[in-house]
C-alpha positions in Angstrom: 0.0 0.0 0.0 2.8 2.4 0.9 4.6 1.6 -2.4 1.4 2.4 -4.3 1.0 5.7 -2.5 4.6 6.7 -3.2 4.2 5.8 -6.9 1.0 7.8 -7.2 2.6 10.8 -5.4 5.7 10.6 -7.6 3.5 10.4 -10.8 1.5 13.5 -9.7 4.7 15.4 -8.9 6.3 14.5 -12.2 3.2 15.4 -14.2 2.9 18.7 -12.3 6.6 19.5 -12.8 6.4 18.7 -16.6 3.3 20.8 -17.0 4.9 23.8 -15.2 8.1 23.4 -17.2 6.1 23.4 -20.5 4.2 26.5 -19.3 7.4 28.3 -18.3 9.1 27.4 -21.6 6.2 28.9 -23.6 5.6 32.0 -21.5 9.1 32.7 -20.2 9.8 32.1 -16.6 10.3 34.7 -13.9 14.1 34.2 -14.0 14.4 35.6 -17.5 11.2 37.7 -17.8 12.7 40.7 -16.2 16.0 41.1 -18.0 17.7 44.4 -18.7 18.1 45.7 -22.3 21.7 44.5 -22.3 20.8 41.1 -21.0 18.1 40.7 -23.7 20.7 41.6 -26.3 23.3 39.2 -24.8 20.7 36.4 -24.7 19.6 37.2 -28.2 23.2 37.0 -29.5 23.5 33.6 -27.9 20.2 32.4 -29.4 21.1 33.7 -32.9 24.5 31.9 -32.7 23.1 28.7 -31.3 20.1 28.7 -33.6 22.3 28.9 -36.7 20.7 32.1 -38.1 24.1 33.1 -39.6 24.1 29.8 -41.6 21.6 31.2 -44.1 21.3 34.9 -43.3 25.0 35.9 -43.4 26.9 36.1 -46.7 30.1 34.1 -46.7 33.4 33.8 -48.5 35.6 30.7 -48.7 38.4 30.7 -46.2 41.0 28.2 -45.2 38.5 26.2 -43.2 35.5 26.6 -45.5 32.8 29.2 -45.6 33.4 32.2 -43.3 30.9 35.0 -42.5 31.8 38.3 -44.1 31.7 40.4 -40.8 30.5 43.7 -42.4 27.6 41.8 -44.1 26.5 39.7 -41.1 22.8 38.8 -41.1 22.2 41.0 -44.2 20.7 38.2 -46.3 21.2 37.4 -49.9 23.0 40.2 -51.6 20.8 42.3 -53.9 23.3 41.9 -56.7 23.9 38.2 -56.2 24.2 35.9 -59.2 22.6 32.6 -58.0 22.0 30.3 -61.0 20.9 26.9 -59.8 21.3 23.9 -62.0 17.8 23.5 -63.5 18.2 19.8 -64.0 19.1 19.3 -60.3 16.0 21.3 -59.3 13.7 19.4 -61.7 14.9 16.1 -60.3 13.9 17.2 -56.8 17.2 18.2 -55.4 17.8 21.3 -53.3 20.6 23.6 -54.5 22.2 26.3 -52.4 24.0 29.4 -53.5 27.8 29.3 -52.9 27.5 31.7 -49.9 24.5 29.7 -48.6 22.1 32.7 -48.6 19.7 31.3 -51.3 18.2 27.9 -52.0 16.3 26.5 -54.9 14.0 23.4 -54.7 10.4 22.3 -55.4 9.1 25.5 -53.8 11.0 27.7 -56.2 14.0 29.9 -55.2 14.1 31.6 -51.9 16.5 34.3 -50.7 17.5 34.8 -47.0 16.1 38.0 -45.6 18.0 41.0 -44.4 17.7 40.8 -40.6 19.8 43.9 -39.8 18.0 47.0 -38.4 18.3 48.9 -41.7 15.0 50.0 -43.4 15.7 47.4 -46.1 15.8 44.7 -43.3 13.9 44.6 -40.0 14.6 48.3 -39.1 10.9 49.3 -39.4 9.5 46.1 -37.9 7.8 45.9 -34.6 8.5 43.1 -32.1 5.0 41.8 -32.8 5.7 41.6 -36.5 8.9 39.7 -35.8 7.1 37.3 -33.6 4.4 36.7 -36.2 7.1 36.1 -38.9 9.1 33.5 -36.9 6.3 31.8 -35.1 3.6 31.8 -37.8 5.7 31.9 -40.9 4.2 35.2 -42.3 6.4 37.3 -44.6 7.4 40.5 -42.9 5.2 39.4 -40.0 2.0 40.7 -41.6 -1.4 39.1 -42.0 -2.5 38.4 -45.6 1.1 38.0 -46.9 2.8 34.9 -48.4 4.3 32.2 -46.3 8.0 32.2 -45.5 9.6 29.7 -47.7 12.1 26.9 -47.1 14.7 26.4 -45.8 13.6 28.9 -43.1 12.7 26.6 -40.1 10.0 28.8 -38.7 8.0 25.8 -37.6 10.8 25.0 -35.1 11.0 28.7 -34.0 7.2 28.6 -33.3 8.1 27.0 -30.0 10.2 29.9 -28.7 8.9 31.7 -25.6 8.2 35.4 -25.5 11.5 36.1 -23.6 13.5 34.3 -26.3 11.7 36.2 -29.1 12.2 39.5 -27.4 15.9 38.6 -26.9 16.5 37.7 -30.5 14.6 40.8 -31.8 16.6 43.1 -29.3 19.9 41.6 -30.5 18.9 42.1 -34.2 18.0 45.7 -33.6 21.4 46.3 -31.9 23.7 45.1 -34.7 25.1 47.2 -37.6 22.5 48.1 -40.2 23.3 47.0 -43.7 21.4 48.4 -46.7 20.5 45.4 -48.8 17.2 44.9 -50.7 16.8 41.1 -50.9 15.0 39.9 -54.1 11.6 38.4 -54.0 11.3 34.6 -54.3 11.0 33.0 -57.7 8.1 30.7 -58.1 8.6 27.0 -59.2 7.1 27.8 -62.6 9.6 30.6 -63.2 12.4 28.5 -61.7 12.3 25.9 -64.5 
């Protein structure tokens, strides 16, 4: 009888703990909810680095150890004068082709270009935090209702699970970096791609 009571109590504690952890992860817990501006920016820098945002949104050049971020273009997206010409046969056969600097991709969805995330007006400079949240958690272009969906390879479905503190942190960091003027081209539809 005692063992049964211990097992039931343990199960209730575990369920309660898991439920609270899930709630805290979604809403942001009290430890991180009252960060200073500098702490939000620092946390955002960590999340952007950890989340691999530079992998697609930062133009790169080849270095001794492979692709290296071009510091003055960090997070500025596909360059407006880029020359990405994916192999049409690869795309037709269902393969995904990336630009040499990894800021554009072509596949069954067409061709997509990584957005400018810097705080310039050509990037996220005029965005509100609410727009940013809608973009990365609902996959809406420029975070606005009635717009097209954000295209692959942007993993917005994974980012939809970020809590409000994390979203605020990432947005705060992006608004703190050097602005880069760069008008990223619109996507190319699959019909135009072929």
